N, C-alpha and C positions, 0 to 999 in steps of 0.2 A: 634385137641388135646382135650382131656378131662381129668379132674382130678376127683378122686374118694376118698372119705373119709370113711374108715371102721376102725374096730379095728385092722386090719392088716396094714402094711406099706402103706403110700400114694402111689398111682400108677397113672401114666400118660401114656396113650396109644398114639402112634404116627401112624396116618393113613394119609400118604401123597399122594396126587394125582400125577400121573406120569406126569412129565413136560419135555418138550423138552429141549435139552441142551441150557443153557443160562448163561450169565455173567452179572454183574452189568452194567447198562447204564452209559457211560462216557460222560459228557458234561462239558463245560467250565463255571465255576461259579465265580461270583464276589460278594464281600460283600458290602452291602449298608445299609443306615438308612433313615427313614422318620419320620415325625411328631416330630421334635426336638430331634431325637435320641431315641424316645420311641419305635419305631418299627424297629427291626433289621431283616435283611433277606439276603438270597443268591439268586441272579438272574442269570438265564442262558443266555448265549450268544445268542442274538436275531438273529444273522446272520446265525446261523446253522439251516437248514431245519429239520423238524421233521422226514422226511422220510430218513434222512441220519445220524441217531443216531449211535454213535459208542459204543462199549462195551470194557470192561477191561478184558483181559484174560492173562495178564503177571504174575499174582501172584496167588499162591496157597491159599487155604482158611486158612491154619495155619499161613501163612505170614501176611494175612490181619488181622486175630485175634490177632496176635502178635503186630502189629502196633496199633490196636484199644485199647488194654489194656495198651499200652504205652501212648496213648493220654488221656484216661480217668483215673483220679485219684480216688481211692476208697474213700468212705466216712470215715471220721476220727473224733475222739473226739477233742473238742476245747482244746487248750493248756491253762496253768494257766494264761499266759499273756492275751490271747484272752478272757478268762472268766472274768478277772478283767476289761478289756476294754469294753466288751459288757454288763456286768451285768448279764449274764446267769448263771444258777446254774450248778454244776458239772454233767456231763453225756450228755450234749448237743453236737451234732455233726455238721459237716459242709461238704458240697460237693462243691469242687472248680469248679467255672465256667470255661468253655472252652474258650481258646483264639481264636477269630475269624480267625486270620491269619493261625493258625494251622489247624483249621477246613477246611478252604478253600483249603489248601495244601493237606489235607487228601482226600476230595471229588474229587478234580481234578486229584488225583493220582490213587485212588482205585475205585471211583464210587460214585454216588449220594446216599443220604439218606433223608428220610422224606416224601416220597410219597406212601409208602406201606400201610398206614392206610387209607383205602377207606372210612371208617365211618367218620373219621375226615374231609376228603375232602367233603363228602356228606353233612355235616352240613353247608358248605359254599354254596352249590348248592341249598339248600332248601330256600324257601321264608318264612321267619318267621313271617312277619307282617301280620296283619289281611287282609289288602287290597292287599296282595301278592306283596308288593313293594320290593325294593332292601334292601340289608343289611344295618342296621343302625349303627352309630358309637358305640353305647352301645353293640350291638351284636358282632361287629368286635373286640371290646376291649376284650371280653371274649374268642372268638374263636381263635384270633391270639395271645392271652396271652400277651397283652400290659399292662404295669402298669397303675393303675387307674388314677394317677396324670396327665397322658397325654390325658385324655378324652376331656378337653376343646380344645386342638389342633386338635383332630380328628373331633370334631364337626365343628370347623372353616373350616377345609379342606373339609368336607362333604358339607358344605353350599356354600363356595366360589369357590371351584374347583371340581365340580361334575364330569367332564370328567376325571380328573386325578384320582379321587377316584374310579370311575368305572373301569378305566384301571388297577389299582392296584389289585382290587378284581378279575377281569377277569384273570389276570396273575396267581394269586394264584389258581383259579379254574382250569386253564389249566395246572398247574404244571410247569410253567415257572418261578415262584417266590415262594420260600419256606421260611416261617418264621423261623428265627434263633432259636426261642424258641422250635419249633417242632424238628428241627435238634438236638439240644442239648439234649432234652428229649429222643429222639430215640437213640442217641449215649449212653446215660447213661443206658437206659433199655437194649440195645443190649449188652453192656459190662457185665451187670449183668447176662443176659441169657447165654452168652458164658461161664462166670465163673461157673455158675451152671451146664451147660452141661459138662464142664471139671471136675467138682467135683463129678458128679454122674456116676455110672456104667450103661452102656446100656445093656439091656437084650433083648433076641430074642425069640419069640414064633411063630411058623408057618411062619417063615421068616418075621415077623413084629417086629418092635422095640417098647419097652416100658421102661419107667424109673420108678424106685421105690425110696422111701425115708423112711428109718426106723423111727419109732416114738420113739424109745428108744435110750438111749445113744449109740453112735457109731461114728467111724471116719467119716463115710459118712454124718451123720447128722451134725457133727461138721463142715465139709467142706461146707455143704449147708448153715449153719448159717452165715459163713463169706462171702461166695460167693453172697448170697442174700442181704447182708448188714443188716441182722437182728441184728448183733453184730458189734459195732464200736471199733476201736483200736486207740491208739495214733499215731500221724504221724511218719512214718518211722519204725513202728513195724509190725510184722506179727502175725499169729495165735499162734505162740509159745511164745508170750509175757507173757501170764499168763493163767492158767487153768480157764475155765469158771466154775462158781459155781452155785448151785441152789438146791431147795428142791426136795424131792422125787416126781416124776411125773412132774417135771418142768425142763426139760433138760437144764442144764447150765444157769439157770436164765432166760430163754426165754419161755414164755407161749406157750401152744399148739395152742391157738387161733392165736397167731402171726405167728407161724410156718405154720399153715394152710393158713393164709392170704398170706404169701410169696409164698407158693406153688401155690395157685390160681392165684396170680399175674404173676408168671412165665408162667403158661399155657395161660393166657390172652395175654401176650406179644408175645408168640410164635405164637398164632393164628393171632395176629395183623400183625406181620412181614411176615407171609406166605400168607396173603390175595391175593396178585397178582397171586399166583399159584392156590389157591383153587377157587378163583372167576373166573379166566379165563379158568380153566379146564372145566367149564360148558359153558362159552361163548367164546370158543376158537377162533372162526372165527370173530365174530363181535368185539371182544375185543383185537385183535392182536396188534393194535397200542398202546392201553392203557396198555396192558401187558408189552410191551417193554419200554414204556415211564416211567412207575412207578417202574420198577425193579431197585433195589438198592442193596447196600452191605448188608443190613439187611436181605433181602429175600434170597440172594445167600448164605450168610455165614451160616444162620440157616439151610437151606436146605442141604447144603453140609456136615455139621457136623452131622446132624441126619441121613443122608444116608451113611456116612462113617463108616466102621468097623475098621478103624485104631485106635490104642491106642494113644490118644493125651491127654496130661495133662498140667496143668499150673504150672510153676516153678518160682523161684526167682533166679536171676543171682548170682552166687557164688562170683563174684568180689565185695569186700566189698565197694568200692567207687561207685558202680553202683546199685546193689540190685533191678534192674528193673525186673518187671514181664514179662514172655514170655511164648509162647506156643511151646512145643516140641513134636516131634514124639518119639524120643529115650529116654528110661528111664535113660540112662547114661549121657544125655546132661546136662551140668552144667552152661553154659554161654549163654547169650541172643544173642550174635553176635560173628562173627569172630574177631572183634576188641577186645572185652573183653577177649576172649580166648587167643589172641596173647599177650595182655598186661600181663595177669596172667602168661602165659608161660615164658615170658621174666623176670617177677619179680621172679619167682621160680628159674630161671637160675642164676639171679644175686645173690640170696640168697645162692645157692649152690656154686657159685664161691667165694663169701665172706667166706663161711664156709671152703672151701678148702684152701683159702689164709690164713685164721686164723689158721687152723690146721697145715698148712705148716710152717708158721712163728713160731708157738709154737714148732714144731718139730725141726726147725732149731736152735732155741734158746737153746733147750735142748742139741742138738749136740754140739753147740759152748761152752756151759757151761761145758759139759763133757770134751771137749778137753782142756779147760782152767784149770780145776781141775787136769787133768792128768799131765799138764806141771808143775803145782805147786808141785805136789808130786814128780816129777822127780828132780826138783831143790833142794828140801829138801834132 
């Protein structure tokens, strides 16, 4: 992937290496913590041999994207109560953390995530210290994204339990243990990438795919700003909440510098998630095991959407009590699931029945009143 900035619309060319048919690797993961709860992780079932890795092929990519967008909440503005409680000024946003139990359910159902970034894994393989020694607690703190307040506990473990320390680092290097911070970051970035891909129109030239983003006011740029989370909205609202405003040359109050930054971030994340394909296309034979062991939902989902010519868009469920985001093939789809469709169908039926009953009773009253008046006239 490569992004290009000119006076014309931003353009991103897609050049994917041909990959053999593949699906996300499916392993049994469990949630755990170490160092007083400072280090959270998912660990693979150690009883499953690496040469017997299973893959998930029961779900289509739009079903997976649908569940992903249901798992990850979009960034939102803080409410008035939250601003008062935290002391932040107006305009600050928040990204809700993921619930570990929901993440475990997701990866055990659809496939793993968090191992596609080879560069991030390579930082753990390198020997940073001058004497080529092992990873220090300070280095592990930064690489594994552990809060700084847990550094004393890491140092104590490093000093008193060296075998346990080395075993944990080795499991991460081998891909048998994934830091929860990596998984959450990749799920957040993947959800943004999917939303952007659904917001942009794919173009084709010489049978190759490329994406463009207008730099002037347009519906496509507006969709990109919301999908990339360059613009935040109050909780429960969508892009129709209010019109974005801004000065001339500053589309909807968002600077061109920020738009360019979000576009480049999008390209970086696509490259990061597709690494297992681009890397192993060169080292296909020697990296066969690595290729399969690191394949996850991020690689498969991005690859399938970029290769597909089907028209898929993101929508919001028309059921008022749901309003869940979902991915649909058909432009006429209005509900996120058969359940919501059935509930709304039954609701409309009840309304029609009540309307018929009401009109029937009104008509009956008129007829009764007419007969009563006729009797009165006869008596007179």
